[in-house]
MARDREN-650302 format. One line per field, with one value per residue: x negated, y, z negated of N, C-alpha, C in turn; residue number from 1. Coordinates in steps of 0.2 Angstrom, whole numbers. Atoms other than C-alpha are relative to their C-alpha. Example, Ala and Ser with C-alpha at 12.3 -4.5 7.8 and 13.67 -1.06 7.14 Angstrom:
BEGIN
n_x (-4; 4)
n_y (-6; -6)
n_z (0; 1)
ca_x (-62; -68)
ca_y (-22; -5)
ca_z (-39; -36)
c_x (-4; 4)
c_y (6; 5)
c_z (0; -3)
i (1; 2)
This chain:
BEGIN
n_x (-5; 0; -7; 2; -5; 1; -1; 0; 2; -5; -6; -6; -2; 5; -2; -7; 2; 4; -5; -4; 4; 1; -7; -2; 5; -3; 3; -3; 5; 2; 4; 5; -3; -3; 5; 3; -6; -1; 6; 0; -6; 2; 5; 7; 2; 5; -3; 2; 1; 7; 1; 1; 5; 0; -5; -6; -6; -1; 2; 0; 0; 4; -1; 3; -4; 2)
n_y (-2; 3; -1; 1; 2; 0; 7; 1; 7; 4; 1; -3; -6; -5; -1; -4; -7; -3; -2; -6; -6; -2; -2; -6; -5; -2; 5; 6; 6; 5; 6; 1; 3; -5; -4; 3; 1; -6; -2; 4; -2; -7; 2; 0; 7; 2; -2; 4; -3; -1; 4; -4; 1; -6; 1; -5; 3; -2; 5; -3; 4; -4; 2; -5; -1; 4)
n_z (4; 7; 3; 7; 3; 7; 2; 7; 2; -2; 4; -3; 3; -3; -7; 0; 2; -5; -5; 2; -1; -7; -2; 3; -2; -7; -5; -1; 3; -6; 1; -5; -5; -3; -3; -6; -5; -3; -4; -6; -4; -4; -4; 2; -1; 5; 6; 5; 7; 2; 6; 6; 5; 5; 5; -1; -2; -7; -5; -7; -6; -5; -7; -5; -6; -5)
ca_x (-28; -29; -13; -15; -4; -1; -3; -1; -6; 4; 16; 34; 37; 21; 26; 44; 37; 25; 39; 49; 35; 33; 52; 54; 39; 49; 39; 43; 35; 28; 22; 6; 16; 27; 12; 4; 21; 23; 5; 7; 24; 15; 2; -13; -24; -36; -24; -30; -30; -46; -53; -52; -68; -63; -52; -41; -23; -24; -25; -28; -23; -35; -32; -38; -31; -30)
ca_y (23; 21; 18; 21; 12; 14; -2; -8; -24; -39; -39; -36; -22; -12; -15; -8; 7; 11; 10; 22; 34; 34; 36; 50; 59; 59; 44; 27; 11; 3; -15; -21; -32; -17; -6; -19; -22; -3; -1; -16; -9; 8; -2; -1; -16; -25; -22; -28; -25; -18; -29; -20; -18; -3; -2; 14; 10; 12; 0; 3; -5; -1; -2; 6; 13; 2)
ca_z (51; 32; 23; 4; -8; -27; -36; -54; -64; -59; -73; -67; -80; -74; -56; -59; -68; -55; -42; -52; -53; -35; -31; -44; -36; -19; -11; -6; -15; 1; -1; 7; 18; 23; 27; 38; 47; 50; 57; 68; 74; 79; 89; 78; 79; 67; 53; 36; 17; 11; -3; -20; -29; -40; -55; -49; -46; -27; -13; 6; 22; 36; 55; 71; 86; 101)
c_x (-1; 6; -1; 7; -1; 1; 0; -3; 6; 6; 6; 2; -4; 2; 6; -1; -4; 4; 4; -3; 0; 6; 1; -5; 2; -3; 4; -5; -1; -4; -6; 3; 4; -5; -3; 5; 1; -6; 0; 6; -2; -6; -7; -2; -5; 3; -2; 0; -7; -1; -2; -6; -1; 6; 6; 6; 2; -3; 0; 1; -3; 2; -4; 4; -2; -5)
c_y (-3; 1; -1; -2; 0; -7; 0; -7; -4; -2; 4; 7; 6; 1; 5; 7; 4; 2; 6; 6; 3; 3; 7; 6; 2; -5; -6; -6; -5; -6; -1; -3; 5; 5; -3; -1; 7; 2; -4; 3; 7; -2; 0; -8; -1; 2; -5; 4; 1; -3; 5; -2; 6; -1; 6; -4; 2; -6; 3; -6; 3; -3; 5; 1; -5; 3)
c_z (-7; -4; -8; -4; -8; -2; -8; -1; 3; -4; 3; -3; 3; 7; 1; -2; 5; 6; -2; 0; 7; 3; -3; 3; 8; 5; 1; -2; 6; -3; 5; 6; 5; 4; 6; 6; 4; 5; 6; 5; 4; 5; -2; 0; -6; -7; -6; -7; -1; -7; -6; -4; -5; -4; 1; 3; 7; 4; 7; 5; 6; 7; 5; 6; 6; 6)
i (1; 2; 3; 4; 5; 6; 7; 8; 9; 10; 11; 12; 13; 14; 15; 16; 17; 18; 19; 20; 21; 22; 23; 24; 25; 26; 27; 28; 29; 30; 31; 32; 33; 34; 35; 36; 37; 38; 39; 40; 41; 42; 43; 44; 45; 46; 47; 48; 49; 50; 51; 52; 53; 54; 55; 56; 57; 58; 59; 60; 61; 62; 63; 64; 65; 66)
């Protein structure tokens, strides 16, 4: 399972504006911690954040079925 997250720069204003865009589009602004917890709770294993080596504003949390 790959869980995609919209991310921004670490500045607080940029993070809040990113969250606002997500919510206004009908989504939920998941954090990496929340995504990992959700995957663990659903029984997925080897849950980990994928190291970002790109500049696009997206991050991934990967896992696999047991």
